[in-house]
C-alpha positions in Angstrom: 0.1 0.0 -0.1 1.1 3.6 -0.8 2.7 5.8 2.1 0.6 8.6 3.2 2.6 11.2 4.5 -0.3 13.3 6.0 -1.9 10.5 7.5 -0.9 8.9 10.9 -2.1 5.6 12.6 -1.2 5.3 16.3 -2.9 3.0 18.7 -2.6 5.9 21.2 -4.5 8.2 19.4 -8.4 7.9 18.5 -8.0 4.3 19.0 -5.8 3.6 16.3 -7.9 5.2 13.6 -6.1 6.8 10.8 -6.1 10.7 11.4 -4.6 13.8 9.8 -1.3 13.8 11.2 -0.8 16.1 14.1 -4.5 16.0 14.8 -7.4 13.9 16.2 -9.5 14.5 13.2 -10.0 11.0 11.7 -10.1 9.9 8.0 -13.6 8.5 9.0 -14.8 12.0 10.0 -13.8 13.7 7.0 -15.5 11.0 4.9 -18.8 11.3 6.8 -18.8 14.9 6.6 -18.1 14.7 2.6 -20.7 11.9 2.5 -23.2 14.3 4.4 -22.9 17.1 1.8 -20.1 19.3 3.3 -17.7 20.8 1.2 -13.9 21.1 1.3 -14.4 24.7 2.3 -17.1 23.5 5.1 -14.5 21.0 6.6 -11.7 23.7 6.4 -14.0 26.2 8.4 -14.9 23.6 11.1 -11.2 22.5 11.3 -9.1 25.7 10.3 -5.9 23.9 11.2 -6.0 21.4 8.4 -5.5 22.0 4.6 -7.2 21.1 1.2 -4.1 18.6 0.9 -5.1 16.9 4.2 -8.5 16.2 3.0 -7.3 15.0 -0.4 -4.8 12.9 1.6 -7.7 11.2 3.6 -9.7 10.6 0.2 -6.4 9.1 -1.2 -6.0 7.1 2.0 -9.6 5.5 1.8 -9.5 4.7 -1.9 -6.1 2.7 -1.1 -7.4 1.0 1.8 -10.7 0.1 -0.2 -8.7 -0.8 -3.6 -6.7 -3.5 -1.4 -9.6 -5.0 0.2 -10.1 -8.7 -0.6 -13.7 -10.1 -0.7 -13.7 -13.8 0.5 -16.6 -16.1 -0.3 -17.3 -18.4 2.9 -19.7 -20.6 1.4 
């Protein structure tokens, strides 16, 4: 999987969920906000200490995780 310089995973921060490095803002939170109709501008207004590049990194991280997901048929 690709390295994501703006994303951090640490068991001691947010229970190990991937976050924007140096924050407690999870990739999950970014995705949820976008799925509920928030724009990049809305997210940046809510979290002024992150950048457009951080949001794009969250999306890229989610894509990479999902693109490497394996579906196993257990029948």
